[in-house]
C-alpha positions, 0 to 999 in steps of 0.5 A: 874842869876837863872838857871832852866829847865822845862821838860815835859814827852812825854805823856804830863802828867808830868812836872819836874822843875829843880832848879839852883843847878841841883836838881828837885825842882818840879814835877807835875803829873796827876797820882801822884800829886804835889811834891814841894821840897827844893833844895838838897843844902838846904836839905844838910844844914838841911832843910826839904824836902817838901814845898808842896806835895800831893799824889793823882791824879791831875787835872786842879785845882791842876795844877794851885796850882802847878804853883802858888807854884813854882812861890811863892817859886822859882820865876819860871814862868812855862807856864800854857799851857805846859800840857792840861786837 
């Protein structure tokens, strides 16, 4: 059974996804963009950190990109309506 958590900032502009090893595997920020990383466990085994990262402000199009990438890489279904634009 995969364990993970999804957290949203009080302002509703940032989402964090924590993987089953306790490391943050994904962050979406309206201000800072997308960070989709391998788990710390994978990184300690020698894997590169980034899977899909941007460093620009993000909107609805990038949100959909994040949702698809976190699903593809981790099988995690983040509810599309947890933030709004």
